[in-house]
N, C-alpha and C positions, 0 to 999 in steps of 0.2 A: 220880814223886815225888808223894806224897800232898798234896793242896791245889794243887798248881800247874796253872793253867789258861791257856787261850789266848782272846784276845778280838781280833775284827776287827770293825770298823764301817764303814759307808758313808760316802762324803764329806759327806753330808748330816747327819752326826750328830757331834757334838762330845763326844768322850770325856775324862773327867777321871779319872785314876788317883791315888788317895790311897793312901799307904803309910805306916802307922803315924801317921795323922792329918795328914800333909803330902802336898802335890801332888808327885807324882814325874814325871809326864807328862801332857800334854793336848793335845788337837788334834783337827780333823776327819780321819775317815778313817784313824784308827791302827790298828795290829795289834800285839799284844804279848802276852808271857806275864806272869802276875802269880800271887803267891802268896795265895790267898784269905784264909787266916786272918788275915793282917795288911793285908789290902787291901780298899779300898772303890772301886767303880767307879760313875760318874755319867755317864749318857748324856742329852745335850740335844739335841733335833731342831733343825737349822738351816733346814730346808726350810720353804717359805711353806705356812703352815696356814690353813685355811678354818674359820671357827666360826659357825654360825647362831645367830641370836638372836631372841627375841620378847618384848616387854615392853609393859606397859599404863601409860599416862600420863593426865593430866587437863589439858585446855586452859584458857585464861583465862575462857572461858564455862561451866566446870565440866561439860565433856563428855568422856566415856571415848574414848580412841583407842588402838589397837592398832597397834604398829610392829613390822613384821617385815623382817628383812633379813640380811646377812652380813657378818662382818669377816675380813679376811685380815691375817695378821700373821707376823713372822719374828723369830727371836732374834738379836740383834747382840752381846751379851756374855754368853756361856753362864755364864762364871765367876760373873757378877754374879747371874744367874738361879739358879744351883744354890746361892748363898748365902742366897737368899730362900725358895726351895722345895726340896723333897726330890726328887730326880731319881735317887736311888740304886737299883741294881738287885740282885735276889737271884739265886737259880738259875733257869735259863731265861731269863736277861735280862729279867725282870718287875719293873715298879717295885714297890717295896715299900709305898708309899702312894698315895693318890689327889691328892697335890699337883699332878702333872702336869696332870690334868684340871681343877684349879682355875684354871690360867693362863687360859684362854679366859673362864672366868667373871669373873676380875678385870678382863680388858680389856674384856668386855661391860659389866660395872658402870660402868667409866669412861666407857664410850661412852653409856650410860644416862643417867648425871649430866648430861653435856653435852647430850643430847637432851631431858632434863626442862627445863633452863634455856630451852631454845629453845621447846619445846611451850607450857610454861606462860604465855608472853608473847604467845601468839596464840589468835584465835578459831578454832573448828573448822573452819568452812568456808575461813578464810584459810589455816590449816594443811594441809589437805587439797590445795589448790591450791599449795603452797611445799614440795614434797618435795626439790627441789634446793637450797633454802636451808637445809634441816635437814642435807642430807648435806653441804654444803660446811662449815657451822658446826661438825659433829662432827669431820670431817676435820681441820680447822684446830687444834680443841681437843686431839685426840689426839696431834697432832704435839709439843706442849709439855706433855702431861699429866705431873705429877710421879711418878704411880705406874708409868707406864710407863718413865719413865727409871730409876727405882729397879729395875725389873725386867730392864732391858737389852733391852727388846722395842720393835720399829717396827711400827706399823700401816701397811700399804701400801695398803689398800683398805677403804671402808667403804660398803656399798651398802644402800639401802632398797628392797626388793621389793615392799613393800605397807604401806599405811597406811590403816586402816580406822576408822569410827566404829562405835558400837554398832548393832545392828539396827534400832532404832526410830529412831535419829537418821539413819541410811542412808536409811531409807524416807522420812523428812521430807525429807531433802536431794535425793533423788530426784524426790520430788514436786514441790518447789519447781523443781528443774531442769526436770523434765518440763513444768511449767505454763509456764517461761520459754520452753522450746523451742516449746510449742504456741503462745505469744503471738507468737514470732518467726515461726512458721509462718503464723500468721493475717496478721501484718503482711506477710508476703512475698507470700500470697495477695491480701490487699488491695491492695498494690502492683502486683501483676500484673494485677489486674482495673482497678484504676484505669489502669493503662498502657494496657490494651485499650480501655478507655472513652474515653481521651484519643485513642488512635488512630483509633477509630471516630469521634470527633468531628472530628479533623482530616481523615479521609477524607470524611466528610460536608461539611464546610465546603469542602474542595476540591472536592467535586461541586457544591455550591451556587454556589461562586464560578464553576465552569466553565459551568454552567447560566446564571448572570448574564452571563458574557461572551458567551456564545452568544446569549442574548437581546438583548444590546446589539448584537452584530453583525447579528443578524436585523432589529433596528429600524433600524439604520443603512442595511441593505441596501433595507428598505421605504421609508425616507426618501429614499434614492437613487433608488429606482424611482418614489416619489410626486413627487419633484422633476423627474425626467425626463418623467413623464406631464404635470406642469404645465407645463414648459417646452415639451413638444409640444403641448398644447392651447393655450398662449399663442401659440405659433407658428401653429397652425391657426386660431385666432381672428384673428390678424393676417393670415393669408392669406384668410380669408374676407371681413374687412374690405376688404382691399385688392381681392378679386375683386368684393364689392359695390359698392365705390367705382367700380371700372373699369366694371362693368355699368351703373350708374347714369350714369357718364359717357358710356358708349356710346348709352344709352337718350336720354340729354339730346341727345347729338350727332345721332341719327336723328330725335328730336322736332323738333330746331331745323331739320334739313335737310328733313322733311317740312313743318313749318310754313313754312319759307322757299318750299318748292315750292307749297303750297297757298294762300299768302296773295294772290298775284295773282288766283287763281280764285275767291276768295269772293265777289266782287260779280257774277260771270259767271253767266247763266241757264245752267239745267242743260240746257235744250233745245239751246243753242249748243254746250254741252260734248258733248251726244250727237251732235250733227252733226259736231262737230269730230273726234270719235272714228270717224267713218266711218259714220253713221246707224244702225248696229246691224242685227240681223236683222229680218225682217217681223214675227215674233212680238213682237219688243221694241217695234217701232214700233207695233203694234195695241195692245200693254200701255199703252204711253204715251197712245195715243189714248183708251183706255178711262179712264184716270186723269184726262184733261182733260175728259173727258165727266162723270166723277164730281165734278169740282170745279165743273161747271156745271151739275149735276143739276137745279138749280132753274129754269134756264132752258129746259130740255128738256121737251117736252111728251109725247112717246112715243118709245120707241127699240126697234127690232125687230132680233134678232140672229138670223141663219140658222143651221140646224145645221152646215152646212157650215163656217162660219166658227169655230164653237166647236170642231169637230173638228180644224180646222187649228191652232187655238191650243193644244188639249190634246196634239196629236200633231205637234210641230214638225218631227219627222223626215220626215214625209211631204211635205214641201216639196220 
């Protein structure tokens, strides 16, 4: 029959069949025949759709920042969305207008408005370090955004994959960060060198303390040796003094004994002592005689000594 067509859609497609301006049937994954001259077909995708975005904003310190990311959304109320945007199809199941492509723009615009409010309240450096705060704020705002409620759309994910400052500011921030890192590196190097110096000082102090202890031990040893030598010398002095005292006493004893022995003989004539000792040899007797002659030389007129007598005196062994 002329104008009779067949339509079959996937389960992720919500089809709405208008016949003479009224909804005749609708739902996901439908298949049906329809009379084209009096029918209008609307197809709305129910699948989760990803929409990339890039927008520029200005921070509280009037610096440009570029935010790049992705929004994931899905249609919850296809009938409401179809009443707001034109999702009707013509021949070949092609959309008649570009309204379906405007859906992601409207969602992106809603996200950009929420992001702008967050970005304009923060300084550039603070913002670049608070990506998670931006994402959380935009997600929460999109859950209750009136424009999305009117469209019957729910945003399931909002991701920021990049947030960049202008090239000039990026270089300035990099220079500041680089200087800060170099400063930290210098501080770490200084701390390491200081630690090495402290360790070397501790080691040297330990060495000096060890040397001091060794010298103290050596001094104690020397003092002990000196004390021992002094004690030995004192003992030796005591011994010598005792020995000298003993020898003195022995000498005094001998002298006393000798004196006691000789005392009775002090007044005895030596001639008597010689006689008492046995008279002695002939040589001794002649010597005594010569002594008496010498003592009485003034009384002797002339004295003749024969050679034989001298020979016998000089050689007593010939007797």
